N, C-alpha and C positions, 0 to 999 in steps of 0.2 A: 506537612497537609500546611492549603493556604490558608492566609487569615482572611476572617468574612468583615468587612468593614462594616460600625454600626449604623442601625438604623439614621437617617438625618430625620430631625425633627424640625420640621416650620413653624413659627409661628405668626399667623396672620396677622398684621396688624388694623383695627378698625379705626377706619377718618372718625375722629372728634367730632366735626359738622359739615356737612355739605348743604350750601346758597341754591336751592333750585333753579332760582331765575339765574344767576350767574353760571352753573351747569350747564343749562341747556342753553344757554348764549355763545358761552366757547365751546361745550365741545354736544352738538345739538344731536346727534347720531349716536352718542357713546352711551353704555350703560351705568346706569345711575348705581355707585356702589353702594353698602351695606354702611352704615354712620350711626353714630353715640344718636348725634340729633339732625336734624334737617327743619333749615330754615325756609321761612315762608314768607310770601307779601298780599295782603289782602287790601283791595277798594271798597270802602263802604261808602259813598252817596256824594260825599264834598272830597276823596279824594284817598292817595294809598295811605295805610298805618305804615309805622316802621315794623319791620319784617320782625316776626313771633318763632320762636323755636319748638320742637316738637321732638320725643326722641320714640314717638311709636311710628315708623314706616310704615304703616297701615291703619292711619286713624280712621273716624268716622266722620260726617257731615259736623254732627257736633261736637266732638272734641277741637278741631278747626275753628269753629265758631266761636263755642268758652275757648280759647287761646285768645283771641282777639277781641273779649271782651264782650261778646254778641250774646248776650241773655232775653229772655230766655231764648234758647236755639230753637224752641219749634216755629217761636213767629218770624224767622228766617228764612229766607231761601238760599239757597248756597248755587254759584255758578265757578266753575277754573275753565282755562284754559289748556290743555294739555298739550306736550309736545308735542307738534307738526301736526296739530287734533283742532277740530271745530268745537268751540264751546258749548259746555256742557254745564248739566244739573246735577248734583248728587242730592239722596235725601239724607237729613242729618242723624238715622240709625245704619246708611249703609258706608262698608268700608272703601276706602279707595288705597293702593298701593303706590306709593308716592315714588318709588324707582321706577316702576313699566310706564306710569302713564305721564311722569316728570310735570304736574303741573307748573306752566310758568306765571300764572295768576288766580288767586283769586277774589269773586264777587259776590259779598253778603248786601242782602236787600231785607228790610223789615216789612212786608211784603204778603200775602196769602194768592201771588197770581203773576203771573210773567205777561206780558206785552213782545210783542213780535215785530221783526223790520226784515228785508228783503235785501242784502250787499252782492252785489254782481252774480245775481241769481240765485245764492243758499239763504234760507233762512234762518234765524237767528232770536234766541231770547233772550230780554233783558230785565229785572222788575222793578223799574224806574218810570216814572213816563219820558224823561227827557235823557240824551245820548248826547253827548260832545263829539265833534267831528273825530276829533282823538283818539278817544275811546273806539269809536268803528272804524279807524284804521288797523286798533290794536286789536278787535278781538274778532274783524274779517279780515286779519292780514292783509290790507290795502296797501301797495305800493307807497312809498314816499314821494316817487316822483310823478306821480298821478293825481291830476286832477277830481275830487267828488263832485257829483250833481246828485239833487237829489230830483225825482222823476215826476211830471206834472203830467196830466192828461189834458187839459187844458189851457195851459200855457208851456211858454218854454221850459225844459228842464232848467234849477236854479243850481249856480253853482253855490262849493260850499267854502270855509276858511275852515281853520282846524281848529280856528275859536267862535265855531259857531256850533249848535244844536241843533238836534233833531229830537220835536215833537214825535212821541208816540201814544196813540192810543189803539183799543178795541175795537174802533168802527173802520178804519181801514189800514190797510197794510201801508208802512212806509218803502220805496225802494230806491236802492242809492245805488248809484254803478261808480267807478273809477275809471277814467281814461286817460290818454296820455294828451298831456297842451298841445297844443299845433299852431300856426300860423300859415297865412298867406300870403305867398308872392307871385306877384304878376309880374313875368317876365317875356316884356314884346309881344302880350297878349295871350300867352301860354301861364297857365292857372295850376302854381307849385301846392304841395300840402307838406310843410315842413314840420320835423319836429323836434328843432331847433333854434333860437330868433336868430342865430348868429350864422351864417352862410360865406362861402368862399363864391364871390363873386362868376370864380370861374365854372365853379361846381353846379350855380344854379344856371348858368347857361347850359352845360352838358347836360344836367334834367331838363331841362326844357326843349332840349333838340336842336341847339346849336352849336357847334365847332367853336371850342375859344380860342381856337388858331388862328381863326379867320381874322382879326385886329379888330375885336368888335370892343366899342369903348361903352362902358356903363354910365349912365347919368341915372 
C-alpha cells in the first residue's frame, strides 16, 4: 500500500502595519492586503498631521476624525483622495474599506458646507475658503511640469505659482487650468512655438522649414 503524505498546513502571517500613502505610491495598482494596522495621513487646515494608525480595515468617517483628535466629529466634514480616483466626501457614519479604496490622503474641515472649484474641466469640493496651488495640484492630480492658470472672463488668465492660494466663494465658480509652458522663437520670419527653453540651432532651422545643411549662420 502506498503512503499518503500528510496534509500541509500553511499559516498566513498578517502584516503588522501598512502605510496607505507609501503603499499606493510604490504599488499603485496592487491590492492592499489585510494588516493588523493601517497608517493614515490627514490634512487639517494648516498642513498635514503626523500619521496615525487604525486597527480597523473598514473604519467610519467618525473613527478617522477621532483618531486625529477632531472632536466633535459631527461638526467636521471629511474628504479623502482615493487611489487613482477623484476627491470624495465620506459621511461620518459611513464605513470606508481602506484596502479597496486605498485613500492616499484625508482632509478634515470644521464646517457645515463645501465650496467648489473646477480644475481642468472637473469639479472639486473643498471645505475652506482658500486652497493653495500645491493642494490643487495634489487633489486634481495636475502635472508638476505644467503651469497653473486662473481663468478670468474680463482679463487675461492669471498665472499661479505653487506658493499662491485661490480664494473660493459660494457666488462664483473659480476655474483653473494647467498648461505646458511654451516659448516663442522667430526663425527668419517663421514663428515657432517650443515646449522647452533650449533648442539646438539645426533643429530650430529644420522646424522652420530651412535645410540645416545649406550652411546657414545663426545670429
